[in-house]
N, C-alpha and C positions, 0 to 999 in steps of 0.2 A: 717683635714681630711689627715694628715698621718697618724696618729697613728687607725684611723678608719680602714684605707686600711689595716695596719698591722695586727688588729682585725681578720679582715674578710679573710685575706691572712692564720693566723693561725689557728683560724676554718676550716676554708677548707682542710690548711692540713690536720690536727688534722681527722677529716672528713674521707679525704683518705685513714689516716695508718690506723686507724681503719677499715675500709672495705677492706683493702689491708689483713691484719691480719686474718679478716673470712674467706674469701679466700680461700687463705692457709689452713687456719686449717681444711677446709672443705674438702677441695680438697684432704687432708692428713690423713684424719681420716673415708672418707665415707665408711665404709663398712670392714674396716680394725681395727684390735685392740691386743693389746699387751696384753699379756696373762702370767699367769704361771701355773703352775701342780708341786705336790712335788712327787720328785721318788727318792727310794734308801737315802733318807734324802735329798737329794737334791732337790732346789729350780729352776728348771726347765723354758726356758722362748720358746715363742713359740707367732709368729703372725697368727693372724686365720680372711682368709676374706671372709664374707660374700656377696652374691651377690646382686645387688639391684633387689629382686624380685618386679615386678608390683603388684603382687597380693602373699597370701600367699601358699606356696605351696603345691600341694594338694598330693603328692608321694615324698617318700624318694629321693634325689639327693646325686651323686658322691661326695667323696673327693678323692682331690687330694694331694700327699702328696711334698712339695717342699727342697728338702737339699741341704747348701750350699755346698761351697768344702772346702779342710782342709784350715786355715788360714781365712775363709770367716765367714759371718756374713749372720743370715735370711734377717736383714732388705738389706744386699748387694745382695742377691738374686733376689730381687725386683731390685733393679740398673741394673744388670745384665743382666736380660728379659726383662730388659723398660716393667716391670709389665704388661707385655703381657696375662699372667694368668689370671690375675683380670682382662683383657675386657673382656677374654674366657669367664671366668667365669660369666662375666654380662650376654652377651650372651645368653649360655646354660643353667645357670641357673646350677653352681656345687661351692662347695666348696673347696677352696685352705689354705693350713694351710703350715706355713712355723716355720720350728722349728730352736732351735739355741744349735750347740753341745757344750760340756765342753771346753773350753780353746780353741775353734773355731774350733773341731774339732769332727770326729766324729770312737769309734771303731769298725770298719769295720771287724776285726781279724788279720787282716796283723801280725808279731812282731815288731812293729816299736815302738821304744823305747822313741821317739823322741816328740811326740805329745800328749797331756795332755792326752787325751781319752783313748787312749793306754797305757801311763803311768802307768793313775791310773784306768787301769781296769772297767770303764764303761759300765754297762749295759746299753746300747744305743737301744739294740731292745727291751728290758723287758719298757722302757721308753718311744720309738715310741710304742710300744703295745698297754703302758697303754692311750696313749695319741689319740689314733684310739680308744679305748674304753669311753673314758672321751665325748670324743667329740661327739660318737653313743650316749649317755644320754641325753647327752643337746640339740642336734640339729636330724632333721629329715634326717639321711643319709644312704645312700643304701648299707647295708654289703657285697651285692657283684658287690659294684664296688667301689673298695677302691684301688688307683693309687699310686705308688710310682717313683720320679723322682729327680736325683741329678746329678751335676757335681763334678770330679775327686771325690775326698773324699767321697761326697757326692752319687759319683753315685754307687764309692764303698760298701757304706753303703746300696746302697738301693738290691742292689746281697744278700747281707747278711739277709733282711728283707725276700726276697722274697725266699731266700733257707730255712729261719728261721719257716716263717708264712703262708707256700703256704694256710694256711685254710682260710687267713686273705685278702692276699693281692692278689688284680686282676689278676694284670700286672705292670711291671715296665720299667723306659726307661733312662738308666746311658747313661750321656753324659761323654766323655774323661775317660773310666772305661769298667776294662772288669773283672771277677774272680779273686780275688786274691787267690794266691796259695794255701794262710791257709786255706781256707773252701772251696776248692775245697769239696774234700768227701761229705761235706755238702750238695754240690747242683747237686749231681748226682743222686739224688732218685728223682722217677717221681714224677710228679702233675704238675697240670696245673696252671701253672704260664707264663700265658702268655710276651715277651720280646722283647724291640725295642733298640737297638742301635745305638750309633751316634758318630762314631771314627776318629778321625784324623789320615791319614797316618804316617804325619808328626810329630807327638806328643812329644815335646822334654821331656817331664815330666813323663808321661806313656806310654811306646813304645808299639804303634799299634801290633809286633809281639810279644809281652808279655818278661817278664824277670822283673830285678829290676826298679821300679820308683825312680828316682834319681833326687831330689832337693837341688839346689846349692851341686851338687855332691856328697851328701849322698843318702845313699841306706835307701830306706824306705819302703824294703818288695816287696815281689815280686809276680807278675800277669801273668798268662796264657794269649796267644796270642789271639786274636781278634777269630779268624777262630773256636782255639779249645773251647772260653767261646760259641759263638754260636752252636758248634754240640754238648758241654755237655746239649744245652740248647733244642735242637730239640730233643736230646734224653727224656731228662726228660717230653717234653711234646709229645711224638711219631710221631714227625714230617715224613712226605712221604719226599723223594728225589728232589720232585722238584720245582724252587725257580721260582718266578715272579721277573721278573729283570727289574728296570724301570733307565731311566737314567734321574736327572733331568737339562733343557735346561741351560747353563752356561749365564746366565741374567749380572752376576754382574763383569764378568772379574780380577777376584779377587786371579787366581792365582788355584784355586781348584777348583774339580767337583765333583760332590754330586751324587750317584750308589745307589738305595733303591733293597736290594737282601730280598725275603718274603718268607715266607714255611706257608700257610696257612692251609693244611691237615692238622691238627695235631689233639690230642685226646681232647673231649670237645669243640671243636669250640677254642682252643688256635691259637696263632698264633705267632713268631719269627721273628723277622726281622733287618734288619743289613741296615744301613745308613753309606756308608763306602765313606768318606769324601776324595776324592785326595787331599792333598797337605794342608790338614785341622792341625790344630794345638788342643794345648790343650784351646779351645775356646769356647763359646756354639753358634751353629750358628744364625746366625744374633741378635749375642746377643753382649753387650758394648768387645769393645778392653781392658781390663779391665792392659793389660798391655803390654808394646812396641814388638814387631814381632818377635825381636833377640831372646827375653827369653821365648813365650808362644806361638809363630807358628800364623799361618793366619787365621781369623775368613771368615768363607765363607758365603756372602750373597746370593745365591744361593737356600738356603731353610730358611724358619724362624724354630727357632728349638720346640719353644712353640706351632705353629700350627699343627707340624708334630707330637709333641707328643698328644697332647690332640686328636689332627684326630684320629692318631695310638688307644692311648684308646677307643675315640668313637666307634670306627671300632669293637669293641668286642662285642659278641652279649648272 
């Protein structure tokens, strides 16, 4: 009798373990796949998330590119954003791609000799352009709705893409980032690339008012101020002087307040918006507090960064 009960328990435990492993595999693999693309002799990695279409799409779909920060990874961006972009992709039907930088970094144009991508002179503009072209060949992607967002080094790289590929990129949404001073001349040319910036006024790494980026007290290249970044982009898009200002409710009582300042009367129906996060740090709005507050500052819970970013992109005609 005892042996029979032990065998029954063992069979039941084995069945439950297999079931849990299958559920885990499905939950983590549905729609998302790790891929590689060879560029400049390097094997580059990325994750592509395909939405769960109930029926085959009858028209081309947007592509959203999400860039990790310095020292981060493409998988880390999924965790930082709580996979919210994937949920929105399922809801609204668009593709999300999470590329991986070389040595966990992007060559955003700063004279930074510490991070690998800068030191090695990696052509990340070329890689990301090639990635967009490759995905556009293999999937039904709307060439007029290609968007880029990213945090920190990924946000700085967003500016470089927007300034280098204005005929490819429709809009960018950098988080905790301004225009790198080294590429400011490139960004002054007129082009209809919409911009939404999400910056904390108490960012301890990328100063809101411009100057040297500092990581562990080491200078990592200069950025323009947030206000100068917005001014340059308004000139690029030939926007009018009037802005619509929206104060978001302080629902979280987390020491931050969010104000949206948006210029919509621009050429080619472009837009320029600043989400000023008073009291906010070097963090993703409503994302994970990936390091202590004393290191990276506060994370605002008054708005969800993914929702606002995708809402901004959707608003573009």
